[in-house]
Structure formats: structure tokens, C-alpha cells
C-alpha positions in Angstrom: 0.0 0.0 0.0 1.5 3.3 -1.1 0.8 6.9 -0.1 0.8 10.2 -2.0 -0.5 13.7 -1.6 -4.1 14.1 -2.9 -5.5 17.2 -4.5 -5.9 18.4 -1.0 -2.2 19.4 -0.4 -2.0 18.1 3.2 -4.1 14.9 3.1 -2.4 11.6 2.7 -4.5 9.0 1.1 -4.1 5.2 0.6 -3.4 4.6 -3.1 -5.1 1.8 -4.9 -3.2 -0.2 -7.5 -4.7 0.4 -11.0 -7.6 -1.9 -11.9 -8.2 -3.3 -15.4 -12.0 -3.0 -15.1 -13.2 0.5 -14.1 -16.5 0.4 -16.1 -19.8 0.8 -14.3 -21.0 -2.8 -14.2 -22.5 -3.5 -10.7 -25.1 -1.9 -8.5 -22.5 -0.7 -6.1 -20.6 1.0 -8.9 -23.7 3.2 -9.5 -23.8 4.2 -5.8 -20.1 5.1 -5.8 -20.4 7.2 -8.9 -23.4 8.9 -7.3 -21.3 9.9 -4.3 -18.8 11.5 -6.7 -21.5 13.3 -8.6 -23.1 14.9 -5.6 -19.7 16.3 -4.6 -18.7 14.1 -1.8 -14.9 14.4 -1.2 -14.4 12.0 1.7 -16.1 8.9 3.0 -15.5 7.8 6.6 -16.1 4.1 7.4 -15.4 1.2 9.7 -15.1 -2.0 7.7 -18.0 -4.4 7.3 -19.0 -7.1 4.8 -22.5 -5.7 4.2 -21.0 -3.0 2.0 -18.2 -5.0 0.4 -19.6 -4.2 -3.0 -19.5 -0.5 -2.4 -16.1 -0.7 -0.8 -14.8 -2.4 -4.0 -16.4 0.2 -6.2 -14.9 3.1 -4.3 -11.4 1.6 -4.3 -11.2 -0.3 -7.6 -13.6 1.6 -9.9 -13.0 5.2 -8.6 -9.4 4.6 -7.4 -10.1 5.8 -3.9 -10.2 9.4 -5.1 -13.1 11.8 -5.1 -14.3 10.5 -2.8 -11.4 9.3 -0.6 -12.1 6.6 2.0 -11.0 7.4 5.5 -10.7 4.4 7.8 -12.0 4.9 11.4 -11.8 2.5 14.3 -15.3 3.0 15.7 -18.6 3.9 14.1 -19.2 6.8 16.6 -16.1 8.5 15.2 -17.2 7.7 11.6 -20.1 10.0 12.3 -18.3 12.5 14.6 -15.6 13.2 12.0 -18.2 13.9 9.3 -20.1 16.0 11.8 -17.0 18.2 12.5 -16.3 18.5 8.8 -19.9 19.6 8.2 -19.7 22.3 10.9 -16.8 23.9 9.1 -17.9 23.6 5.5 -21.7 23.4 5.6 -21.3 20.5 3.2 -22.3 16.8 3.8 -19.5 14.3 4.1 -20.4 10.7 3.5 -20.2 7.9 6.1 -20.7 4.2 5.7 -22.1 2.1 8.5 -22.0 -1.7 8.5 -25.4 -3.4 8.8 -27.6 -2.9 11.9 -24.7 -3.2 14.3 -22.7 -0.4 12.8 -25.8 1.8 12.6 -26.6 1.2 16.3 -23.0 1.9 17.3 -23.0 5.2 15.3 -26.4 6.3 16.5 -25.2 8.7 19.2 -23.0 10.5 16.6 -26.1 10.7 14.4 -28.1 12.2 17.2 -25.4 14.8 17.8 -25.4 15.9 14.2 -29.2 15.9 14.1 -29.4 18.1 17.2 -26.7 20.4 15.8 -28.5 20.7 12.4 -25.4 19.6 10.5 -25.6 17.7 7.2 -24.2 14.2 7.2 -24.7 11.8 4.3 -25.0 8.3 5.8 -24.9 5.1 3.6 -25.9 2.0 5.3 -26.1 -1.6 4.2 -27.8 -4.9 5.2 -29.3 -8.0 4.0 -29.7 -9.6 1.5 -33.4 -8.8 1.9 -34.1 -11.9 -0.1 -33.8 -14.7 2.5 -32.9 -17.2 -0.1 -29.6 -15.4 -0.7 -28.5 -15.1 2.9 -25.6 -17.2 4.2 -26.2 -19.0 7.5 -26.1 -17.2 10.8 -24.4 -13.9 10.1 -26.6 -12.6 7.3 -29.6 -13.4 9.3 -28.2 -11.8 12.4 -27.2 -8.6 10.6 -30.4 -8.1 8.6 -33.1 -5.9 10.0 -36.5 -5.2 8.5 -36.8 -1.5 8.1 -33.3 -0.9 9.4 -33.7 2.9 9.2 -36.3 2.7 11.9 -33.4 2.6 14.4 -32.6 6.2 13.6 -35.7 7.6 11.9 -36.3 10.0 14.7 -32.8 11.5 14.3 -32.5 11.7 10.5 -34.2 14.1 8.1 -35.0 11.3 5.6 -34.3 7.7 4.8 -34.8 5.2 2.1 -34.0 1.6 1.2 -34.0 1.4 -2.7 -34.7 -1.9 -4.3 -33.5 -1.2 -7.8 -30.6 0.7 -9.4 -33.0 3.3 -10.8 -34.5 3.8 -7.3 -31.0 4.1 -5.9 -30.1 7.0 -8.2 -33.3 8.8 -7.3 -32.8 8.2 -3.5 -29.2 9.4 -3.5 -30.1 12.6 -5.4 -33.1 13.2 -3.1 -31.0 12.6 0.1 -28.4 15.1 -1.1 -31.1 17.8 -1.6 -32.7 17.1 1.8 -29.4 17.0 3.7 -28.3 20.4 2.2 -31.7 22.2 2.7 -32.1 24.1 6.0 -32.5 23.1 8.6 -29.7 20.8 7.5 -29.2 17.4 9.0 -28.2 13.7 8.6 -29.9 11.5 6.0 -29.7 7.7 5.7 -29.8 5.4 2.7 -29.6 1.6 3.3 -28.2 -0.4 0.3 -29.2 -4.0 0.2 -26.2 -6.3 -0.2 -27.8 -8.0 -3.2 -28.5 -4.7 -4.9 -24.8 -3.8 -4.5 -23.5 -7.1 -5.8 -25.8 -7.8 -8.7 -24.4 -7.1 -12.1 -26.2 -4.6 -14.2 -28.2 -6.2 -17.0 -28.2 -3.0 -19.1 -26.4 0.2 -19.5 -27.6 3.0 -17.2 -27.6 6.6 -18.1 -27.2 8.8 -15.0 -29.0 12.1 -15.1 -26.8 15.2 -14.5 -26.4 16.3 -10.9 -27.1 19.9 -12.0 -30.8 19.1 -12.3 -31.1 17.8 -8.7 -29.9 20.7 -6.5 -31.5 22.4 -3.5 -33.7 25.3 -4.2 -33.0 28.8 -3.1 -33.9 29.5 0.5 -37.4 31.0 1.1 -37.6 34.7 1.7 -39.8 36.8 4.0 -42.7 38.7 2.6 -42.1 42.5 2.1 -45.1 43.2 4.3 -43.7 41.2 7.2 -40.3 42.7 6.8 -41.7 46.2 6.9 -43.7 45.4 10.0 -40.5 44.1 11.7 -38.5 47.2 10.7 -41.2 49.5 12.1 -41.3 47.5 15.4 -37.6 47.7 15.8 -37.3 51.3 15.0 -39.9 52.1 17.6 -38.2 50.0 20.2 -36.4 51.7 23.0 -34.3 48.7 24.2 -34.1 46.1 21.4 -32.0 42.9 22.1 -30.8 40.4 19.5 -30.4 36.8 20.6 -28.0 35.2 18.1 -28.2 31.5 17.9 -27.6 29.1 15.0 -26.4 31.3 12.2 -24.1 30.8 9.2 -20.2 30.8 8.9 -20.3 33.3 6.1 -18.3 36.5 6.7 -20.9 38.5 4.7 -23.6 37.3 7.0 -21.5 38.1 10.0 -21.0 41.6 8.8 -24.8 41.9 8.2 -25.5 40.9 11.8 -23.0 43.5 13.1 -24.6 46.2 10.9 -28.0 45.2 12.1 -27.0 45.6 15.8 -25.3 48.9 15.1 -28.2 50.4 13.2 -30.6 49.6 16.0 -28.2 50.2 18.9 -29.3 46.8 20.0 -27.6 44.7 22.7 -26.5 41.3 21.5 -26.4 38.0 23.4 -24.6 34.9 22.0 -24.6 31.3 23.0 -21.6 28.9 23.6 -23.7 26.0 22.5 -23.6 27.4 19.0 -20.8 28.8 16.8 -19.5 32.4 16.9 -22.2 34.8 15.8 -21.0 38.2 16.8 -17.7 39.8 17.8 -17.3 39.4 21.6 -15.4 42.7 22.0 -18.0 44.8 20.2 -19.5 47.5 22.4 -23.0 46.1 21.8 -22.1 42.5 22.8 -23.6 41.9 26.3 -22.7 38.3 27.2 -21.9 34.8 26.0 -22.6 31.5 27.9 -23.9 28.0 27.8 -27.0 28.9 29.9 -29.5 31.6 29.4 -29.5 32.5 33.1 -26.2 34.4 32.5 -28.1 36.6 30.1 -31.2 37.5 32.1 -29.9 40.8 33.4 -29.1 41.9 29.8 -32.5 40.9 28.4 -35.1 41.5 31.0 -35.5 45.2 30.2 -35.8 44.6 26.4 -39.0 45.9 24.8 -38.4 44.0 21.5 -36.4 40.8 21.3 -35.2 39.4 18.0 -34.3 35.7 18.2 -32.1 34.4 15.3 -32.7 30.6 15.6 -32.1 30.8 19.4 -31.9 27.3 20.9 -34.8 26.7 23.4 -36.4 30.2 23.0 -39.5 29.0 24.9 -37.6 28.2 28.1 -35.5 31.4 27.8 -38.6 33.6 27.7 -40.0 31.8 30.8 -36.9 32.8 32.7 -37.6 36.5 32.1 -39.6 38.5 34.7 -43.1 39.5 33.6 -43.2 42.6 31.4 -44.4 44.0 28.1 -42.1 42.9 25.4 -42.6 41.8 21.8 -40.7 38.9 20.2 -39.6 38.5 16.6 -38.3 35.1 15.7 -36.5 33.9 12.5 -36.0 30.2 12.3 -36.9 27.2 10.1 -36.2 24.7 12.8 -39.8 23.7 13.2 -39.6 22.1 9.8 -37.8 19.1 11.3 -39.6 18.8 14.7 -41.1 15.4 15.3 -43.0 13.4 17.9 -40.0 11.4 18.9 -37.4 14.0 20.1 -38.0 16.9 22.4 -35.5 19.1 20.6 -38.5 21.2 19.6 -38.0 22.7 23.1 -40.7 24.8 24.8 -43.2 26.5 22.6 -42.1 30.2 22.5 -44.5 33.0 22.4 -43.9 35.1 19.2 -45.5 38.3 18.0 -43.9 38.2 14.5 -42.6 34.8 13.4 -40.5 34.4 10.3 -40.1 30.8 9.0 -36.9 31.7 7.1 -33.3 31.2 7.8 -32.0 33.8 10.3 -29.4 35.2 8.0 -31.9 35.4 5.1 -34.2 37.4 7.5 -31.3 39.8 8.4 -30.3 40.2 4.7 -33.8 41.3 3.8 -34.3 43.5 6.9 -31.2 45.5 6.6 -32.0 47.5 3.4 -35.4 48.5 4.8 -33.8 49.7 8.1 -31.0 51.5 6.2 -33.6 53.4 4.2 -35.9 54.2 7.1 -32.9 55.3 9.3 -31.0 57.0 6.5 -28.1 54.8 7.2 -27.5 56.3 10.7 -27.3 54.3 13.9 -30.0 55.0 16.4 -27.4 54.8 19.2 -23.8 56.1 19.1 -21.2 53.3 19.7 -18.8 53.4 22.5 -15.3 52.0 22.4 -14.8 48.4 21.7 -14.9 46.2 24.8 -11.6 45.3 26.3 -11.0 41.7 26.9 -11.1 40.7 30.5 -7.7 40.9 32.2 -6.2 37.6 33.3 -5.9 37.4 37.1 -2.4 37.4 38.4 -0.9 33.9 38.4 0.6 32.3 41.4 3.9 30.5 40.7 3.4 26.7 40.6 -0.4 27.0 40.9 -2.5 24.2 39.8 -4.2 24.6 36.4 -7.9 25.6 36.4 -10.1 25.1 33.4 -10.1 28.9 32.9 -6.3 28.8 32.4 -6.7 26.8 29.3 -8.9 29.5 27.8 -6.4 32.2 28.8 -3.5 30.3 27.1 -5.5 29.9 23.9 -6.5 33.6 24.0 -2.8 34.6 24.2 -2.0 32.2 21.3 -4.6 33.9 19.1 -2.2 36.8 18.7 0.0 34.6 16.6 -2.3 31.8 15.3 -5.6 31.8 13.5 -7.3 29.3 15.8 -10.7 27.6 15.1 -11.9 26.4 18.5 -14.0 23.3 17.8 -15.0 22.5 21.3 -14.9 23.9 24.8 -16.2 22.4 28.1 -19.4 23.4 29.9 -17.5 25.2 32.6 -15.8 27.7 30.2 -15.6 31.2 31.4 -17.0 34.0 29.2 -13.9 36.0 30.1 -11.8 33.8 27.8 -14.2 33.9 24.9 -12.7 36.5 22.5 -14.2 35.6 19.2 -13.8 38.1 16.3 -14.6 36.0 13.3 -17.3 33.4 12.3 -14.6 30.7 12.2 -13.1 31.4 15.6 -15.5 29.1 17.4 -17.8 26.3 16.1 -20.0 25.5 19.1 -20.7 22.3 20.9 -21.7 18.9 19.5 -25.4 19.8 19.4 -26.7 16.7 21.3 -24.5 17.0 24.5 -23.5 13.4 23.9 -20.2 11.8 25.0 -17.1 10.8 23.0 -17.7 13.2 20.1 -15.0 15.7 20.9 -12.0 14.0 19.3 -13.9 13.1 16.1 -15.5 16.6 15.8 -12.1 18.3 16.2 -10.5 16.1 13.6 -13.4 16.5 11.2 -13.0 20.3 11.8 -9.3 20.0 10.9 -10.1 18.1 7.7 -12.5 20.8 6.7 -9.9 23.5 7.4 -7.1 21.7 5.5 -7.1 24.2 2.6 -7.1 27.2 4.9 -4.6 29.0 7.1 -6.5 28.1 10.3 -5.5 25.6 13.1 -8.2 23.3 14.5 -8.2 23.1 18.3 -10.5 21.2 20.6 -10.6 21.6 24.4 -12.1 18.3 25.5 -13.0 16.8 28.9 -11.0 13.6 29.9 -14.1 11.3 29.8 -15.1 12.7 26.3 -11.5 12.1 25.1 -11.3 8.6 26.5 -14.5 7.5 24.8 -13.5 9.1 21.4 -9.8 8.7 21.3 -9.8 6.2 18.4 -10.3 9.2 16.1 -6.6 10.0 16.7 -5.5 7.1 14.6 -7.5 8.4 11.6 -5.9 11.8 12.0 -2.4 10.3 12.3 -2.7 7.9 9.4 -4.1 10.5 6.9 -2.0 13.5 8.1 -4.9 15.5 9.5 -3.3 18.0 11.8 -5.2 19.1 14.9 -4.6 20.1 18.6 -6.6 18.4 21.3 -6.2 19.8 24.8 -7.6 17.4 27.4 -9.0 19.1 30.4 -8.2 16.2 32.7 -9.8 16.4 36.2 -9.9 12.6 36.6 -13.6 12.6 37.2 -17.0 13.0 35.6 -17.0 16.3 37.4 -20.3 17.8 36.3 -22.1 14.7 37.4 -20.1 14.6 40.7 -21.3 18.2 41.4 -24.9 17.1 40.7 -24.6 14.3 43.2 -23.4 16.7 45.8 -26.5 18.8 45.3 -28.8 15.8 45.4 -27.2 14.6 48.7 -27.5 18.0 50.3 -31.0 18.4 49.2 -31.9 15.0 50.8 -29.9 15.6 54.0 -27.4 12.9 53.1 -23.6 12.7 52.9 -22.2 14.9 50.0 -18.7 13.5 50.6 -19.8 10.3 48.8 -20.4 12.1 45.5 -17.1 10.9 44.1 -18.2 7.2 44.2 -18.9 6.0 40.7 -17.5 9.2 39.2 -13.8 9.5 39.8 -11.4 7.9 37.3 -8.6 7.0 39.8 -6.8 4.0 41.1 -5.7 3.5 38.4 -5.7 6.9 36.8 -6.3 6.7 33.0 -3.0 7.3 31.2 -3.9 9.9 28.5 -0.4 9.8 27.2 -0.3 6.1 26.5 -3.7 6.2 24.9 -2.8 9.1 22.5 0.6 7.7 21.7 -0.9 4.3 21.0 -3.0 5.9 18.2 0.0 7.8 16.7 -0.5 11.3 18.2 2.3 13.5 19.5 1.7 14.1 23.2 2.7 16.8 25.6 2.2 16.5 29.4 0.9 15.8 31.8 0.9 19.6 32.3 0.3 20.5 35.9 1.2 24.2 36.3 0.0 27.4 34.7 3.6 28.3 33.6 4.0 25.0 31.8 0.6 25.3 30.2 1.5 28.3 28.1 4.7 26.6 26.8 2.8 23.4 26.1 0.2 25.3 24.0 3.0 27.0 22.0 4.7 23.7 21.4 1.4 22.0 20.5 0.5 24.6 17.9 4.0 24.4 16.3 3.5 20.6 16.0 0.1 21.0 14.4 1.5 23.5 11.9 4.2 20.9 11.0 1.4 18.5 10.1 1.0 16.5 13.3 -2.0 15.6 15.5 -1.1 16.6 19.0 -2.7 15.9 22.4 -1.9 18.0 25.5 -2.8 16.3 28.7 -3.6 19.1 31.2 -4.2 18.1 34.8 -6.9 20.5 35.9 -7.4 20.9 39.6 -9.7 18.2 41.0 -13.0 19.7 41.8 -12.5 22.8 39.7 -16.2 23.9 39.5 -18.2 24.0 36.3 -19.9 27.3 35.7 -22.9 25.5 34.4 -23.5 24.1 37.9 -24.1 27.6 39.1 -27.2 28.0 36.9 -29.3 24.9 37.8 -32.9 25.7 38.7 -33.3 26.7 42.3 -35.3 23.6 43.2 -32.2 21.5 42.3 -29.7 23.5 44.4 -28.6 22.3 47.8 -30.5 23.9 50.6 
């Protein structure tokens, strides 16, 4: 097996020996060609015999190029890498999951991508559906009737085509649906027999240019006029910026909107960077809306740009006269299985359009009505919080990791893929839509390494460095993704915030015990990863990563981050094991409902 550089200058791909027969002659050949036609560049997979036909087609017919197969060691990382790639590019990457077992193993990754509204193109396999063609035991065991039912509640669409013609239609349709907002994962299950049957006639594939997503819907002129008048009349408008695009033009539009209105802006660490944190109109950023209440409670008009869980947020505000404008298409994918519809939010002027489409159409109306002049003079840009004085030899706190990265941003264009729940707003200094990409959507476990490596894959043609700050338990469950990065030359920096515990759950158990008048000192039982401590270094080195640490002091942390970024820029995947002070509290724990807090 040889290696060479692909069209992506940094990616190493496994090179197939030339094959004598590259003509389309089998059902799986059509599926492989369809992946190429819809623009898929990479296919993550964990091997399985149910898709042996498709595997052969990708390698021996297409030469493992456009798309390139990326071997993963676990199905959860098959999805998590594609999820991270989609967060960067907005494009669906393909994944292959083996039979029912691979689908079940990858289901949590699918859930995360679904909840994050990120496109992922999942190809499954199973069967043969025809019982007469099954081999004993294993084909029966790995065949499920209506296999897609395992994930139907967490995918936008699924199909199990029974002919080559139906396969072509299904793959084009899935591509359109995955790319249409709200974006999300789709699943197509290819029967093993359909893949392996020879074509009995030549098939003419219709051009992909005739099967593309439509333009996004736009708001009516009357509704936009109404929104503009409402906002101009507002005395204290506030913008809640949630799931918005990575486009620089859209970012600039959001900044201009806030400046025209003199509106305060609240952003969300669960979602990607939406507004510059040092802008004088930026009020706060956090994982929990309780941190924003003081900045929102006096608003007379609130504009929610696809804000996650708007209904619960509005219930947290004190009673008062306020009007709500909402721009979101999220309700298009709400179903009766998942509660990611959240609480039903009151809304005086709803727009079922993408938030940035709403802003794009609102801006010219406001510019005209306000003659291009801001309703409120801007003050000076906010100064980033000053780092507290460090004590020599002090243990590392989670906040210190953020400070080290903030200092590194002066020299490196960092894209932060992940940051833990306890992250302080003081270390969030995002000035570009690619500075931060939000959490994994579903608050699952084990997604951090794969998401970060998928992010790095999506950034390969750019001048940015992918960084993920990942909890130790998240890292341990997803560490197999490191091998994929090391093998294919996908450079990324993973900083493990290692507190040797499932700390957020430990803090929850303390509260429960106090509430019940029981012993809080027992909260560590069933939570701490000690005796033996998990050796992060050995795990990471075993999968081929460069490792720095354990890092145990704040002085050593800054040097470790500098060294780690240098290794990434040289093409390596690097892990920094940072021993965070045990019991370092999560800021999220401070904002639990009062009834959950200890008395």
C-alpha cells in the first residue's frame, strides 16, 4: 500500500493499484459514482462485509479518489468526524455504517449531528433482503427489516431502494434534503444483493445539476416592513443570536443590524460564533440563558435568530411588556420522537426563514428608514477581561486553558471546535465566524476528538488551526479518532481538560445529597477515574499522536500550547494532557434551577 498527496495538499490517502476494469457494471458502482456526482470528497467508514460491494467500487472503480475513503476504528467516530467537517464547510461528508450493528454503534453520533442541524450523508447496508440469498447465521443476524427505523427520529429522511433506478433517485433526493435548511443527517440503506448484482443493461445517470437544493425561502415584504417598524420604535431592542451561518458576509450583516438599532447582543456557547465578543454592543456569552437574564429583562423588543430553546428562555424573564420577533426554520424538522423542539415560544412576529436570510432582507429596509444612521452612538470596543495574576506553581484551572488559547490567538488563527461546559465568558474572545464552532449539538459523549479532527479536515485548505478543548471522559471515549488523523495526516490540537472525574455529574450528586440531607462527601463514588488513573499519554501515543504532558502548572501550560500549535503547523495531530485541579467547579453548575440546588 503506497501513499501520496491528494488534490488536498496536506491529506495523505491510501493509493489503490490500477484496476483493469473500471467500467460501471455493478449496482454498487452506481452508488459510488453517485457519491462522486453529488460532490462528496471523503467517506469515513469502519469496515464491514455488508458494504463489500460499495467498498470495492470506491477503491477499484474510482481509485479511492473523489471520494477518498478514511478508515475509522469506531462507528461513533465515523459520524463524529463527518459532523465536525460539516460544521466547518456546511457540506455533507459521506459515512458508511455496516449493517444494523454499525448503525446502532453510530447512533449517538447521528443524534449529535441531528441536534446540531449539521448535514451528514450516511450510507448503510444490510441483507440480502431476499432470505434465499443469505448465508447461514451472520446474514440473518445482521439483517433488520426497516433498518432505518433505528434512527428515523434523528434523521431528516431515509430510504432503502430496491433497484438501481430507485438508488439513483434516492441518492439525489437525500443530497437535496441534507443540504436544505435546517440541514441534518440522511440515511440510505443499500441491500447487499443490490450492490453485488451485475447490471443487465447500461444505465444513463442524469446530471447532478438538475437535482440541486432550491434557493432559501424569503420573507414577505409586508412582514419585513412590520419588523422594521417594530424595531425602529423599540427603546431597548435585544438580539439573541443562535444558530447562524459561517459566512463572513452574514457576520457583517449581523454586526450592521445591531449597530443600526443600537441593540444589545447575546450569544450562546452551545452554537458557533455569531457576533464579535469585543464589540461595544455585545452583552454576554454563555452556555446557559440564566447568564443573560440581566441583559435581556428590560428589552421591549427581542429578535431571536434561531435561538436554541427560546421558549424556556422567555419563561426565565420576569413579567413585562415585550414583543418577540423570531427567525427560524427549525420547526420544519420537529417530530414526535425527540423533544429538541423545546418549549413553545410566544412570538408576535414569526418568520419561517433562515435567520441570515431574514437579516439580509431586513437591513436595506432599516438602512432606508434610518437614512443609514445608527440609532445609538457606539462606544469604544470592549476590552477583553484581564487575566488574574498567576501564582507560581499554581494548579491549572479550566479557565487557564482558555487564557492560554486567547494569548495564542495573537500569533495563530485558531478555530476552536469544542470547549467544556465550565468555560468562562472571560476567555471567549471571538472576532470571526470561524473562531469558534460551538458544541456537538446533542450533548453526547465521546464526540470531541472526532469533531475536532473533522473540523481540521474541513480546514485543510485554509490558514487556520483546529483546536478542541475536551474533557477527559469525552476524550477517552472518542480517542480512536486520533488514529485516523495520524494515518491521513490530519493536523489538529486536542487539549484534554483532565480532572480525573465525571465532574459535572459529581457536582450534581453533591447537590442531590445535600437536598436530601445525606452525605455529600460520597459524591465521588462511581464518578472518579482514579486507582488507576487513566493514562492519557499512553492512549494518545498508541494511536499515533504527539503528546505533551501531563501539564500541571500554569507556567507549563503556556509553553505546552505554543509547542502543540507548532507541532500542528508541521502536520501532526497533538494531544496536550492538562491536569486540571480536581473539583474545579463547572460554571454550568451555578445555573441549575433553584429547586435542584442544595438547601
